[in-house]
Backbone as CSV, one residue per row, in Angstrom:
resi,resn,N_x,N_y,N_z,CA_x,CA_y,CA_z,C_x,C_y,C_z
1,UNK,4.081,-8.985,19.680,3.826,-7.954,18.678,2.651,-8.404,17.810
2,UNK,1.726,-7.494,17.533,0.555,-7.846,16.744,0.903,-7.890,15.255
3,UNK,0.038,-8.537,14.493,0.243,-8.608,13.039,0.185,-7.218,12.435
4,UNK,-0.657,-6.344,13.009,-0.778,-4.966,12.514,0.531,-4.208,12.703
5,UNK,1.161,-4.362,13.880,2.458,-3.699,14.121,3.510,-4.225,13.163
6,UNK,3.520,-5.530,12.924,4.494,-6.130,12.024,4.294,-5.604,10.601
7,UNK,3.055,-5.508,10.156,2.764,-5.000,8.816,3.245,-3.557,8.678
8,UNK,2.992,-2.748,9.713,3.428,-1.352,9.651,4.957,-1.263,9.640
9,UNK,5.624,-2.096,10.400,7.091,-2.111,10.403,7.613,-2.527,9.015
10,UNK,6.939,-3.467,8.365,7.345,-3.881,7.023,7.224,-2.715,6.039
11,UNK,6.130,-1.948,6.156,5.931,-0.794,5.279,7.008,0.252,5.563
12,UNK,7.297,0.491,6.832,8.351,1.432,7.191,9.681,1.004,6.592
13,UNK,9.990,-0.298,6.650,11.244,-0.793,6.083,11.254,-0.624,4.570
14,UNK,10.124,-0.862,3.927,10.016,-0.656,2.476,10.327,0.797,2.130
15,UNK,9.743,1.726,2.883,9.971,3.153,2.647,11.462,3.480,2.839
16,UNK,12.045,3.002,3.913,13.471,3.271,4.161,14.336,2.690,3.047
17,UNK,13.970,1.509,2.558,14.716,0.893,1.451,14.579,1.725,0.172
18,UNK,13.359,2.217,-0.103,13.138,3.052,-1.288,13.994,4.320,-1.204
19,UNK,13.995,4.947,-0.047,14.748,6.192,0.141,16.246,5.942,0.000
20,UNK,16.731,4.864,0.571,18.177,4.612,0.529,18.653,4.118,-0.834
21,UNK,17.774,3.505,-1.616,18.238,2.946,-2.896,17.995,3.873,-4.084
22,UNK,17.419,5.048,-3.857,17.185,6.014,-4.932,17.756,7.367,-4.518
23,UNK,18.741,7.867,-5.268,19.382,9.118,-4.865,18.432,10.309,-4.957
24,UNK,17.477,10.256,-5.894,16.446,11.303,-5.987,15.103,10.580,-6.050
25,UNK,14.261,10.808,-5.061,12.988,10.086,-4.955,11.878,11.055,-4.599
26,UNK,10.813,11.022,-5.388,9.642,11.854,-5.138,8.449,10.967,-4.814
27,UNK,7.897,11.142,-3.620,6.627,10.505,-3.262,5.552,11.486,-3.714
28,UNK,4.690,11.039,-4.602,3.742,11.955,-5.238,2.406,11.282,-5.464
29,UNK,1.426,12.092,-5.822,0.119,11.582,-6.227,0.119,11.459,-7.741
30,UNK,0.021,10.218,-8.224,0.083,9.960,-9.653,1.497,9.639,-10.070
31,UNK,1.832,9.975,-11.331,3.184,9.746,-11.839,3.620,10.980,-12.620
32,UNK,4.905,11.063,-12.961,5.386,12.288,-13.631,4.646,12.616,-14.926
33,UNK,4.204,11.601,-15.669,3.472,11.858,-16.910,2.010,12.249,-16.650
34,UNK,1.487,11.809,-15.511,0.098,12.084,-15.192,-0.071,12.350,-13.694
35,UNK,0.430,13.510,-13.221,0.264,13.833,-11.803,-1.212,13.998,-11.465
36,UNK,-1.577,13.595,-10.249,-2.983,13.625,-9.851,-3.313,14.782,-8.907
37,UNK,-2.373,15.712,-8.741,-2.689,16.945,-8.007,-1.716,18.022,-8.451
38,UNK,-2.097,19.252,-8.262,-1.292,20.377,-8.707,0.065,20.453,-8.027
39,UNK,0.116,20.077,-6.743,1.381,20.134,-6.017,2.369,19.102,-6.564
40,UNK,1.864,17.900,-6.858,2.725,16.869,-7.437,3.164,17.288,-8.836
41,UNK,2.286,17.906,-9.602,2.623,18.381,-10.949,3.735,19.428,-10.863
42,UNK,3.610,20.374,-9.933,4.615,21.423,-9.759,5.967,20.832,-9.361
43,UNK,5.977,19.930,-8.395,7.233,19.315,-7.946,7.894,18.535,-9.079
44,UNK,7.090,17.845,-9.888,7.607,17.097,-11.028,8.236,18.041,-12.036
45,UNK,7.576,19.159,-12.347,8.103,20.125,-13.313,9.429,20.706,-12.821
46,UNK,9.523,20.998,-11.541,10.763,21.538,-10.984,11.890,20.508,-11.119
47,UNK,11.598,19.255,-10.772,12.640,18.228,-10.882,13.053,18.001,-12.321
48,UNK,12.095,17.986,-13.231,12.422,17.805,-14.652,13.288,18.969,-15.148
49,UNK,13.016,20.173,-14.658,13.804,21.343,-15.057,15.253,21.224,-14.569
50,UNK,15.463,20.462,-13.501,16.822,20.254,-12.996,17.607,19.289,-13.886
51,UNK,16.905,18.541,-14.724,17.553,17.761,-15.755,18.198,16.453,-15.332
52,UNK,17.790,15.919,-14.206,18.363,14.647,-13.770,17.237,13.649,-13.536
53,UNK,17.482,12.401,-13.894,16.450,11.372,-13.694,16.134,11.225,-12.203
54,UNK,14.867,10.917,-11.928,14.472,10.707,-10.534,13.472,9.567,-10.472
55,UNK,13.434,8.911,-9.336,12.475,7.853,-9.092,11.245,8.478,-8.431
56,UNK,10.140,7.771,-8.536,8.921,8.251,-7.868,8.132,7.068,-7.335
57,UNK,7.294,7.352,-6.345,6.356,6.379,-5.826,4.984,7.056,-5.846
58,UNK,4.028,6.403,-6.511,2.658,6.904,-6.555,1.957,6.470,-5.281
59,UNK,1.711,7.421,-4.389,1.103,7.086,-3.103,-0.378,6.729,-3.245
60,UNK,-1.004,7.129,-4.349,-2.417,6.795,-4.538,-2.590,5.298,-4.813
61,UNK,-1.623,4.689,-5.494,-1.717,3.253,-5.757,-0.990,2.447,-4.677
62,UNK,-0.437,3.131,-3.689,0.230,2.484,-2.554,-0.286,3.086,-1.243
63,UNK,-1.546,2.796,-0.897,-2.154,3.460,0.271,-1.415,3.176,1.580
64,UNK,-0.765,2.026,1.691,-0.031,1.733,2.928,1.187,2.659,3.056
65,UNK,1.792,3.006,1.939,2.913,3.963,1.978,2.389,5.358,2.276
66,UNK,1.275,5.695,1.657,0.656,7.011,1.916,0.356,7.193,3.392
67,UNK,-0.113,6.130,4.045,-0.483,6.212,5.457,0.728,6.229,6.380
68,UNK,1.811,5.587,5.971,2.959,5.394,6.860,4.069,6.419,6.655
69,UNK,4.262,6.901,5.431,5.382,7.819,5.157,5.421,9.030,6.068
70,UNK,4.287,9.707,6.344,4.362,10.875,7.236,4.970,10.556,8.606
71,UNK,4.780,9.334,9.106,5.377,8.946,10.395,6.892,8.763,10.244
72,UNK,7.305,8.227,9.104,8.745,7.979,8.871,9.480,9.293,8.631
73,UNK,8.893,10.164,7.799,9.566,11.411,7.411,9.309,12.569,8.362
74,UNK,8.292,12.411,9.210,7.866,13.500,10.088,7.414,14.709,9.276
75,UNK,6.786,14.435,8.129,6.283,15.472,7.230,4.876,15.060,6.817
76,UNK,3.859,15.888,7.060,2.476,15.439,6.923,1.884,15.430,5.499
77,UNK,2.478,16.183,4.576,1.818,16.369,3.286,2.613,15.757,2.139
78,UNK,1.978,15.702,0.992,2.608,15.198,-0.239,2.525,16.272,-1.305
79,UNK,3.462,16.301,-2.232,4.583,15.384,-2.437,5.688,15.573,-1.404
80,UNK,6.605,14.587,-1.364,7.795,14.670,-0.524,9.002,14.301,-1.383
81,UNK,10.001,15.161,-1.388,11.213,14.925,-2.163,12.360,14.535,-1.233
82,UNK,12.981,13.403,-1.548,14.159,12.946,-0.823,15.344,12.969,-1.783
83,UNK,16.472,13.486,-1.320,17.701,13.474,-2.106,18.794,12.908,-1.210
84,UNK,19.451,11.863,-1.697,20.496,11.172,-0.948,20.057,10.852,0.480
85,UNK,18.835,10.339,0.599,18.346,9.877,1.890,17.788,10.945,2.810
86,UNK,17.832,12.194,2.394,17.340,13.275,3.255,16.090,13.923,2.663
87,UNK,15.143,14.195,3.536,13.930,14.887,3.105,14.299,16.339,2.779
88,UNK,14.011,16.745,1.553,14.222,18.146,1.155,12.987,18.951,1.518
89,UNK,11.791,18.408,1.228,10.564,19.082,1.593,9.459,18.767,0.609
90,UNK,8.399,19.554,0.719,7.249,19.410,-0.153,7.305,20.409,-1.304
91,UNK,6.189,20.569,-1.961,6.105,21.390,-3.162,6.587,22.821,-2.927
92,UNK,6.125,23.477,-1.890,6.469,24.887,-1.662,7.968,25.059,-1.441
93,UNK,8.547,24.208,-0.607,9.978,24.316,-0.305,10.804,24.011,-1.542
94,UNK,10.449,22.928,-2.259,11.192,22.536,-3.456,11.135,23.649,-4.507
95,UNK,9.942,24.226,-4.711,9.782,25.292,-5.690,10.582,26.527,-5.286
96,UNK,10.501,26.898,-4.022,11.241,28.067,-3.537,12.746,27.851,-3.680
97,UNK,13.238,26.668,-3.325,14.663,26.380,-3.470,15.091,26.438,-4.940
98,UNK,14.225,25.939,-5.828,14.534,25.970,-7.264,14.645,27.419,-7.744
99,UNK,13.674,28.248,-7.340,13.650,29.647,-7.781,14.852,30.422,-7.260
100,UNK,15.370,30.050,-6.091,16.543,30.729,-5.508,17.851,30.143,-6.022
101,UNK,17.769,29.091,-6.843,18.977,28.439,-7.350,19.631,27.509,-6.349
102,UNK,18.896,27.160,-5.282,19.467,26.288,-4.241,19.243,24.800,-4.514
103,UNK,18.228,24.469,-5.305,17.902,23.057,-5.537,18.840,22.411,-6.547
104,UNK,19.167,23.144,-7.602,19.987,22.560,-8.677,21.294,21.940,-8.168
105,UNK,22.079,22.641,-7.332,23.317,22.024,-6.855,23.082,20.752,-6.037
106,UNK,21.991,20.720,-5.281,21.666,19.528,-4.483,21.352,18.365,-5.431
107,UNK,20.559,18.642,-6.452,20.205,17.612,-7.435,21.459,17.175,-8.204
108,UNK,22.307,18.129,-8.577,23.533,17.799,-9.321,24.457,16.900,-8.513
109,UNK,24.506,17.100,-7.199,25.381,16.284,-6.337,24.780,14.945,-5.991
110,UNK,23.475,14.772,-6.191,22.783,13.552,-5.789,23.431,12.322,-6.365
111,UNK,23.636,11.346,-5.497,24.216,10.086,-5.949,25.646,10.227,-6.397
112,UNK,26.303,11.254,-5.914,27.670,11.569,-6.359,28.630,10.404,-6.296
113,UNK,28.561,9.616,-5.208,29.510,8.507,-5.072,29.310,7.502,-6.188
114,UNK,28.063,7.201,-6.508,27.781,6.205,-7.557,28.312,6.681,-8.897
115,UNK,28.050,7.952,-9.220,28.402,8.445,-10.549,29.896,8.677,-10.718
116,UNK,30.606,8.963,-9.647,32.026,9.227,-9.778,32.852,7.948,-9.678
117,UNK,32.232,6.844,-9.285,32.964,5.572,-9.200,33.380,5.131,-10.605
118,UNK,34.653,4.749,-10.725,35.139,4.349,-12.044,35.448,2.878,-12.077
């Protein structure tokens, strides 16, 4: 196995670890306080409106994640929202689900096992 393949596998494992360890995770351009594109800004606003904390990864400052995530998620564009390990979608899907009232229950259930543990 080449060093390049090993490096890519390491990045893939990092992405999988990020997704599994954060119940709500947004891969975006920039950060929630300073999004670097309109789609990331829209996705951030929708998530904030849902009222639950979420993690994010700035793909602009992590070019190896930006290059590798589309192969892992099988989704070509950013932002990408993951909830409980599953890809929900990009800006258009997330916004549409929010407007139809479909996103809020998914966000409310996120990380359910952790929060209900006593």
